[in-house]
C-alpha positions in Angstrom: -11.6 4.5 26.1 -10.2 2.5 23.2 -7.0 3.4 21.3 -5.3 1.7 18.4 -1.6 2.3 18.0 0.5 1.1 15.1 4.2 0.4 15.4 6.1 1.4 12.2 9.7 1.5 11.2 12.4 0.9 8.7 13.5 -2.7 8.8 15.7 -3.6 11.8 15.0 -0.5 13.8 13.6 -2.6 16.6 9.9 -2.3 16.0 8.8 -5.8 17.0 11.2 -5.7 20.0 9.4 -2.5 21.2 6.0 -4.1 20.6 7.1 -7.0 22.9 8.3 -4.6 25.6 5.1 -2.6 25.5 3.1 -5.7 26.0 5.4 -6.8 28.8 5.3 -3.4 30.6 1.5 -3.5 30.3 1.5 -7.0 31.8 -0.2 -8.5 28.7 2.7 -11.1 28.5 4.9 -12.5 31.2 8.2 -12.4 29.4 9.1 -10.2 26.4 9.9 -12.2 23.3 13.1 -11.6 21.3 13.4 -11.7 17.5 16.7 -13.5 17.7 15.2 -16.1 20.1 12.3 -16.7 17.7 9.7 -16.5 20.5 7.9 -13.2 19.9 4.1 -13.0 20.3 3.5 -11.1 17.1 6.0 -12.6 14.7 4.6 -16.1 15.2 4.7 -17.5 11.7 7.6 -19.9 11.0 8.7 -17.8 8.0 8.9 -14.6 10.1 10.8 -16.3 12.9 13.2 -18.0 10.6 14.0 -14.7 8.7 13.8 -12.4 11.8 11.6 -9.9 10.1 7.9 -9.0 10.3 6.1 -10.0 7.1 2.4 -9.9 8.1 0.7 -7.4 10.3 -0.4 -8.8 13.7 -2.5 -7.5 16.6 -2.5 -7.7 20.3 -4.3 -5.8 23.1 -3.3 -4.5 26.5 -4.7 -2.2 29.2 -3.3 0.9 30.8 -5.3 2.6 33.5 -8.9 2.8 32.1 -7.8 2.6 28.4 -7.9 -0.6 26.3 -5.2 -0.5 23.7 -5.0 -2.4 20.4 -1.4 -2.7 19.1 -0.8 -3.3 15.4 2.8 -4.5 14.6 3.5 -3.9 10.9 6.2 -5.0 8.5 9.3 -2.8 8.1 10.8 -4.4 5.0 9.9 -2.4 1.9 8.9 -5.6 0.1 5.9 -5.9 2.5 5.2 -2.2 2.9 1.7 -2.5 1.3 0.7 -4.6 4.3 1.9 -1.7 6.6 0.0 0.9 4.5 -3.3 -1.0 4.7 -3.1 -0.8 8.5 -2.8 3.0 8.6 -6.6 3.5 8.1 -7.4 2.0 11.5 -4.7 3.8 13.6 -5.5 6.4 16.3 -1.8 7.0 17.0 1.3 6.0 15.1 4.6 5.1 16.8 7.6 5.4 14.5 10.7 3.6 15.7 14.0 5.2 14.7 17.4 3.7 15.5 19.7 6.3 17.1 22.6 4.5 15.4 21.4 4.5 11.8 19.2 7.5 12.2 16.4 8.4 9.8 16.4 6.2 6.7 14.5 6.4 3.4 11.6 4.2 4.4 11.3 6.2 7.7 10.7 9.3 5.6 8.1 7.5 3.4 6.2 6.3 6.5 6.2 9.8 8.0 5.0 11.3 4.8 2.0 8.9 4.7 1.2 9.6 8.3 1.2 13.4 7.7 -1.0 13.0 4.6 -3.5 11.0 6.6 -3.4 13.3 9.7 -2.4 10.5 12.1 -0.9 11.8 15.4 2.6 10.5 15.6 5.1 9.6 18.4 8.7 8.6 17.9 10.6 6.0 19.9 14.3 6.7 19.5 15.8 3.2 19.9 19.2 1.6 20.6 20.5 4.4 22.8 22.7 1.8 24.5 24.5 1.0 21.2 27.9 2.4 20.2 27.5 5.3 17.9 24.0 6.2 19.1 23.2 9.9 19.1 19.8 11.1 20.3 20.3 14.8 19.5 21.4 14.0 15.9 18.5 11.7 15.4 15.9 14.3 16.6 17.5 16.8 14.3 17.2 14.4 11.4 13.5 13.8 12.2 12.9 17.5 12.4 14.6 18.1 9.0 13.3 15.1 7.1 10.1 13.8 8.8 8.4 16.0 11.3 9.3 19.6 12.1 7.3 19.4 15.3 9.4 16.5 16.8 10.2 17.5 20.4 12.1 15.5 23.1 9.7 14.4 25.8 12.1 11.9 27.3 12.9 13.9 30.5 9.4 15.3 30.9 8.8 19.0 30.9 12.3 20.4 30.8 12.9 24.1 30.4 13.6 23.6 26.7 10.4 21.6 26.1 8.3 24.2 28.0 9.7 27.0 25.8 9.2 25.0 22.6 5.6 24.2 23.4 4.9 27.8 24.4 6.1 29.0 21.0 3.5 26.8 19.4 0.4 27.8 21.4 -0.9 31.3 22.3 -2.4 30.2 25.6 0.8 28.5 26.7 2.9 31.5 25.6 0.8 33.9 27.6 1.1 31.7 30.7 4.8 31.3 30.1 5.4 35.0 29.8 3.6 35.5 33.1 6.2 33.3 34.7 3.9 30.4 35.4 4.0 26.7 34.6 1.0 24.4 35.2 1.9 20.9 34.2 -1.7 19.9 33.7 -2.3 22.9 31.3 0.9 22.1 29.4 -0.2 18.5 29.1 -3.7 19.4 27.9 -2.4 21.8 25.3 0.3 19.4 24.2 -2.4 16.8 23.6 -4.2 19.3 21.3 -1.0 20.1 19.4 -0.3 16.4 19.0 -3.8 15.7 17.7 -3.3 18.5 15.2 0.0 17.1 14.0 2.0 20.2 15.1 3.9 18.3 17.8 5.4 14.8 17.6 6.7 13.6 21.0 10.0 11.8 21.0 11.0 9.3 23.7 14.5 7.8 23.8 15.3 4.3 25.1 16.4 0.8 24.4 13.6 -1.6 23.3 15.9 -4.6 23.9 16.8 -3.6 27.4 13.4 -2.1 28.2 14.7 1.4 29.1 12.5 4.3 28.3 9.5 2.2 27.5 7.6 3.0 30.8 8.1 6.8 30.2 6.9 6.4 26.6 3.7 4.5 27.7 3.0 7.1 30.3 3.3 9.9 27.7 1.1 7.9 25.3 -1.6 7.5 27.9 -1.6 11.1 29.1 -1.2 12.9 25.7 -3.6 11.1 23.5 -7.4 10.8 23.6 -10.1 9.2 21.5 -13.9 9.4 21.4 -16.2 6.9 19.7 -20.0 6.7 19.3 -21.0 3.2 20.3 -24.7 3.9 19.8 -24.8 5.2 16.2 -25.3 3.3 13.0 -22.6 0.8 12.3 -19.4 2.0 10.5 -16.3 -0.2 10.2 -13.2 -0.4 8.1 -11.6 -3.6 6.8 -7.8 -3.6 6.8 -6.7 -7.2 6.5 -7.8 -10.5 5.0 -6.4 -13.9 6.1 -7.5 -17.5 5.9 -7.4 -19.9 8.8 -6.0 -23.5 8.7 -9.3 -24.8 7.3 -9.4 -22.2 4.6 -12.1 -20.0 6.2 -11.8 -16.3 5.3 -11.1 -14.0 8.2 -11.6 -10.2 7.7 -10.0 -7.9 10.2 -12.1 -4.8 11.0 -12.0 -1.7 13.1 -15.4 -0.7 14.4 -15.6 3.1 14.0 -19.1 3.7 15.1 -21.9 1.6 16.6 -21.7 -2.1 17.4 -21.2 -5.4 15.5 -22.7 -8.6 16.7 -22.5 -12.2 15.6 -25.4 -13.0 13.1 -25.6 -9.3 12.1 -26.3 -8.7 8.4 -23.7 -6.9 6.4 -25.1 -6.3 3.0 -26.3 -9.7 1.7 -24.0 -11.6 4.1 -23.9 -12.0 7.8 -21.3 -12.4 10.6 -20.9 -16.1 11.4 -18.2 -15.7 14.0 -16.3 -12.8 15.7 -12.9 -12.8 17.4 -10.4 -10.6 19.2 -6.8 -11.5 18.3 -3.8 -11.8 20.6 -1.0 -12.7 18.3 -2.0 -16.0 16.7 -4.6 -16.7 19.4 -8.2 -15.9 18.4 -10.6 -15.2 21.3 -14.3 -15.8 20.4 -16.7 -12.9 21.3 -20.3 -12.0 20.6 -19.9 -8.3 20.1 -17.4 -5.6 19.1 -18.0 -1.9 19.7 -16.7 1.3 18.3 -13.0 1.7 18.9 -12.2 -2.0 18.9 -10.4 -4.2 16.4 -11.8 -7.6 15.7 -11.8 -10.4 13.1 -14.9 -11.9 11.6 -16.0 -14.9 9.5 -18.8 -14.7 7.0 -17.8 -11.9 4.7 -16.7 -13.2 1.3 -16.7 -9.9 -0.7 -15.2 -7.2 1.5 -11.6 -6.3 0.7 -8.9 -4.4 2.6 -9.8 -0.7 2.5 -13.5 -1.4 2.0 -15.9 0.2 4.5 -19.1 -1.0 6.1 -21.3 2.1 6.1 -18.4 4.0 4.6 -16.9 4.5 1.1 -13.9 2.4 0.2 -10.4 3.9 0.5 -8.3 4.0 -2.7 -5.0 5.3 -1.1 -2.0 3.5 -2.3 1.6 4.7 -1.9 3.2 1.3 -2.6 2.7 -0.4 -5.9 4.8 -3.2 -7.4 7.4 -2.3 -10.0 8.3 -5.9 -10.7 6.7 -9.1 -12.0 7.8 -12.7 -12.1 6.7 -15.8 -14.0 5.4 -18.7 -11.9 7.2 -22.0 -12.6 5.2 -25.1 -11.6 6.6 -27.9 -13.7 5.4 -30.7 -11.4 2.1 -29.2 -10.2 -1.3 -29.0 -11.7 -2.3 -25.6 -13.1 -5.6 -25.3 -11.3 -4.1 -26.1 -7.9 -1.4 -23.5 -8.2 -3.8 -20.9 -9.6 -6.3 -21.5 -6.8 -3.5 -21.2 -4.1 -2.2 -18.0 -5.6 -5.7 -16.5 -5.9 -6.1 -17.2 -2.1 -2.8 -15.4 -1.5 -4.0 -12.6 -3.8 -7.1 -12.3 -1.7 -4.8 -11.5 1.3 -2.3 -9.4 -0.8 -4.3 -7.8 -3.7 -1.2 -6.2 -5.2 0.0 -9.7 -6.4 -2.4 -9.3 -9.3 -2.1 -13.0 -10.4 -2.7 -13.4 -14.1 -3.0 -16.4 -16.4 -2.1 -15.7 -20.1 -3.8 -18.4 -22.1 -2.0 -17.6 -25.3 1.4 -17.9 -23.7 0.3 -20.6 -21.2 2.0 -18.5 -18.6 1.1 -17.4 -15.0 2.6 -14.2 -13.5 2.5 -12.3 -10.2 3.4 -8.7 -9.4 5.8 -8.2 -6.5 7.7 -5.5 -4.6 11.0 -7.4 -4.7 12.9 -10.7 -4.5 12.3 -11.3 -0.7 8.6 -11.3 -1.4 9.0 -14.0 -4.0 11.0 -16.1 -1.6 8.2 -15.7 1.0 5.5 -16.6 -1.6 7.3 -19.8 -2.5 7.5 -20.7 1.3 3.8 -20.0 1.8 2.8 -22.1 -1.2 4.8 -25.0 0.2 3.8 -24.7 3.9 0.2 -23.8 3.4 -0.8 -25.6 0.2 1.9 -28.3 -0.2 2.9 -26.9 -3.6 6.5 -26.8 -4.8 6.7 -23.6 -6.9 9.5 -21.5 -8.1 9.6 -18.2 -9.9 11.5 -16.7 -12.8 13.7 -13.7 -12.3 12.1 -10.4 -11.4 11.2 -8.4 -14.5 10.3 -4.7 -14.7 6.5 -4.0 -14.7 6.0 -1.5 -17.5 2.9 0.5 -18.2 1.4 2.4 -21.1 -0.5 5.7 -21.5 -2.0 7.8 -24.2 -0.2 11.1 -25.1 -3.0 12.7 -27.1 -6.8 12.6 -27.1 -8.5 9.9 -29.2 -12.0 8.4 -29.5 -12.7 4.6 -29.4 -16.0 2.8 -30.1 -17.2 -0.7 -29.4 -20.3 -2.5 -30.5 -21.5 -5.9 -29.3 -24.5 -7.4 -31.0 -24.6 -11.2 -31.3 -28.2 -12.5 -31.7 -30.4 -11.2 -28.9 -27.6 -9.1 -27.4 -27.0 -5.4 -27.8 -24.7 -2.6 -26.5 -22.7 0.2 -28.1 -20.2 2.5 -26.4 -18.2 5.5 -27.5 -15.3 6.7 -25.3 -12.8 9.5 -25.4 -9.3 8.6 -24.1 -7.0 11.5 -23.1 -3.9 11.9 -21.0 -4.4 12.1 -17.2 -2.2 13.5 -14.5 0.9 11.5 -13.7 0.1 8.8 -11.1 -3.6 9.2 -11.5 -4.3 5.7 -13.0 -7.6 5.4 -14.9 -10.4 7.9 -14.2 -13.9 8.1 -15.6 -16.2 10.9 -16.6 -19.5 11.0 -18.5 -20.5 13.5 -21.1 -23.4 11.4 -22.2 -27.0 12.8 -21.6 -29.2 10.5 -19.5 -32.0 10.9 -22.1 -29.7 9.1 -24.6 -28.4 6.4 -22.2 -30.0 5.8 -18.9 -28.0 6.3 -15.7 -28.0 2.7 -14.7 -26.3 1.8 -18.0 -23.8 4.6 -17.6 -23.0 3.3 -14.1 -22.3 -0.1 -15.6 -20.0 1.3 -18.2 -18.1 3.1 -15.4 -17.7 -0.2 -13.6 -16.3 -1.9 -16.6 -13.9 0.9 -17.3 -12.4 0.7 -13.8 -12.8 -3.0 -13.0 -9.7 -4.3 -14.8 -6.3 -3.2 -16.0 -6.7 -2.7 -19.7 -3.8 -3.8 -21.9 -1.9 -1.2 -23.9 -1.1 -1.9 -27.6 2.7 -1.7 -27.5 3.7 -4.5 -25.1 0.4 -5.6 -23.6 1.4 -3.7 -20.4 -1.3 -2.1 -18.3 -2.9 1.2 -19.3 -2.5 4.0 -16.8 -2.8 7.8 -16.4 -5.8 8.0 -18.8 -9.1 9.9 -18.5 -11.9 7.9 -20.0 -15.0 10.0 -20.9 -18.3 8.4 -22.0 -19.5 10.3 -25.1 -22.4 8.2 -26.2 -23.9 4.8 -25.8 -27.0 2.8 -26.8 -28.9 -0.1 -25.2 -31.8 -2.2 -26.6 -35.0 -2.3 -24.5 -35.3 -6.1 -24.9 -32.0 -7.6 -25.7 -29.4 -5.7 -23.6 -27.9 -7.6 -20.7 -25.3 -6.5 -18.2 -22.5 -8.4 -19.9 -23.1 -6.7 -23.2 -21.8 -3.4 -22.0 -18.7 -5.1 -20.6 -17.9 -6.4 -24.1 -18.7 -3.1 -25.8 -16.7 -1.1 -23.2 -13.6 -3.3 -23.4 -13.7 -3.2 -27.2 -14.2 0.6 -27.2 -11.1 1.2 -25.1 -9.1 -1.2 -27.1 -10.2 0.2 -30.4 -9.3 3.7 -29.2 -5.9 2.6 -28.2 -5.2 0.9 -31.5 -5.1 4.3 -33.3 -4.0 6.4 -30.4 -0.6 8.0 -29.7 0.7 5.7 -26.9 4.0 5.8 -25.0 5.7 3.2 -22.9 6.3 4.0 -19.2 8.9 2.5 -16.9 9.2 2.5 -13.1 11.8 4.8 -11.5 13.5 4.5 -8.2 14.2 7.4 -5.9 17.5 6.6 -4.2 19.8 7.7 -1.4 23.3 6.5 -1.5 25.9 7.1 1.2 29.5 6.2 0.5 33.0 7.2 1.6 33.9 10.5 -0.1 36.6 9.1 -2.4 34.0 6.8 -4.0 31.4 9.5 -4.8 32.7 9.9 -8.3 32.4 6.2 -9.0 28.7 6.3 -7.8 27.8 9.3 -9.9 29.4 7.7 -13.0 27.4 4.6 -12.3 24.1 6.6 -12.1 24.8 8.3 -15.4 25.5 4.9 -17.0 22.2 3.7 -15.6 20.4 6.6 -17.4 19.7 8.2 -14.0 20.0 11.7 -12.6 21.4 12.9 -9.3 21.3 16.0 -7.2 24.6 17.8 -6.1 26.1 15.4 -3.5 26.4 16.5 0.1 30.0 15.8 1.2 31.4 16.4 4.7 34.9 15.3 3.7 34.5 11.8 5.0 31.2 10.6 3.5 29.1 11.7 0.6 25.3 11.5 0.3 23.9 11.2 -3.2 20.2 11.4 -4.0 18.4 11.1 -7.3 16.3 8.9 -9.6 17.1 6.1 -12.0 15.2 3.4 -14.0 14.3 0.3 -12.0 15.4 -1.8 -14.9 19.0 -0.5 -14.5 19.2 -0.1 -10.8 17.4 -3.1 -9.2 20.6 -5.0 -8.8 22.9 -2.1 -7.9 22.9 -2.7 -4.1 25.1 -5.8 -4.6 27.5 -3.9 -6.8 27.7 -1.0 -4.2 28.4 -3.4 -1.4 31.2 -5.0 -3.4 33.1 -1.9 -4.5 32.7 -0.1 -1.1 33.6 -3.3 0.8 30.4 -3.0 2.8 30.8 0.7 3.7 28.2 2.0 1.2 24.5 2.2 2.0 21.6 2.5 -0.4 17.9 2.9 0.0 15.4 2.9 -2.8 11.7 3.5 -3.2 9.4 3.6 -6.2 9.1 7.3 -7.3 6.6 6.6 -10.0 6.6 6.0 -13.8 8.4 8.0 -16.5 8.7 7.6 -20.3 10.8 4.6 -20.9 14.5 5.4 -21.8 14.8 2.4 -24.2 11.2 2.0 -25.3 12.0 0.6 -28.8 14.2 -2.1 -27.3 11.6 -3.1 -24.7 8.8 -3.2 -27.3 10.8 -5.4 -29.6 11.8 -7.7 -26.8 8.2 -8.1 -25.6 7.2 -9.7 -29.0 3.6 -8.5 -28.3 1.2 -8.7 -31.3 -1.8 -6.7 -30.4 -4.1 -8.1 -33.1 -3.4 -11.7 -32.1 -4.5 -11.0 -28.5 -8.0 -12.4 -28.9 -8.7 -12.0 -25.2 -8.4 -8.3 -25.7 -9.9 -7.7 -29.1 -10.6 -4.3 -30.6 -13.0 -5.7 -33.1 -16.8 -5.2 -32.9 -19.7 -7.6 -33.4 -22.8 -6.6 -35.4 -25.9 -8.5 -36.3 -27.5 -9.1 -39.7 -30.2 -11.5 -40.8 -30.3 -13.1 -37.4 -26.6 -13.8 -37.1 -23.7 -11.9 -35.6 -20.6 -11.1 -37.6 -17.3 -9.6 -36.8 -16.0 -6.2 -38.1 -12.4 -5.2 -37.8 -11.5 -2.4 -35.5 -10.4 -0.1 -38.3 -13.6 -0.6 -40.2 -16.0 -0.6 -37.2 -16.6 3.2 -36.9 -18.5 3.2 -40.2 -20.9 0.6 -38.9 -21.7 2.3 -35.6 -25.3 3.2 -34.7 -24.6 6.2 -32.6 -23.4 9.3 -34.5 -21.2 11.7 -32.6 
């Protein structure tokens, strides 16, 4: 049997330390590494060891009984949470580490919400029970209230309380319990069913640093979880990570979900050149991987994290950058920096590296300042490039607020395409979606599919600040191709121009990112915090105050709140705690100011023109966006 477990946590909860202890108890390593000693198996990169945090997901394997386990250690810092999220699609079981001193934190809640949405069976390891201030009962209560109502304490085995709690969740157990009986094998089997259904989340208390509680946790993990994979069916696999080795070769990490994958097997138009199993930084060559196993392969240049082999791609994204920064490379050549950043973007797609020719400016999207520091270190250590970054700036978006129609025509000599699109507001957080209302007898399905690709393949610029377009439904109304002259690129040009032309006369609003926050401060300082939130154009819920400390939750614009943690630490003398996560985008509170500050001139953005190109007397000519509708060949 194969099982993949993922270790997840808020930063500094003890996640990597637990991973080391698991590998030690399973005799996969001789001595458990320590983060403070910079000798862990899984945080093996110099940047991770120097900072004492996990930045990149890493894998290792071990065996318990007749089960082979694959362990995935994930980042806990929110700046690298997208790396953690990409690993969720390959997990059979999640292990969430919670410190019994700090308790449930904001990122813990976010992790648990994602696990619930994906239906991943979840265990909790309640860590640091040997530390002053640790409280197991309080931590379990917090988990039940904020993360998983089915969290139950399995630390001491089948206690009377646990037997009762399980009986209340299962009719078969309840009947057995009321008859006065207890069969541990029956309770174990039914508990496994409840765990698989997400109704029960076992909690095990211990100390990862000291190793206490780890053996009981592993015993529970082995007895209470089960997997089944078809090794003989057609190949299905999911990609969850891309890396490059020291020679620049692309390594794609896969989980085989069905069937078998061999070296030299064809995958689309490519083939597997090499196959490895990973144990920290060590890669072990192999000839075959079967369903249930994690492996890394060379030879796949097109597959991205979330893509499937024999499966549709996944589009789930909880974490999106709210910040961007300018790349400063005064003493380096442009093409070298751009090539290096594109390699890093291949590994972390959310970087979304852009080069703006008109401004001669390169930018990257980031989750926060720690990620920028790590990027600079990677560029130096991996590529020998000394690069710095400008300050983090808010990543705005734009959306339409009322339906509009845009048209684009592209007809230089021996080219032809025309597209008519309706743009209308979409649900908040939906991004760009595509529909077609164009009959296939007017425009063949293959051309419609191409238009869909071009609508979704890039982030189209809004007309206010040049920020990306979002939350917009794009509907194909009409289109036309030429039997002889239309090529694939023609519809790209016509589609881009149609979207842009529609935006130029649409009602558009500027959106800004908003943080959801939790702030805990001594009670006398609650008034100061609430005044600060109001000043930052935020909103807050009624504070929860027990007389000693106050908990304040709410939302505020990222632009006003991204530096507040330092202010809070200063005026609370280190006694205040804040956690923030991106809650989404809302209409910008100071849109006019942001638009003016951007200096964006939409009609001078030649790379994103709204004008159309028509042909007359054997030559193409340009028609301005506001005059183009009168020249269109399709009549709506």
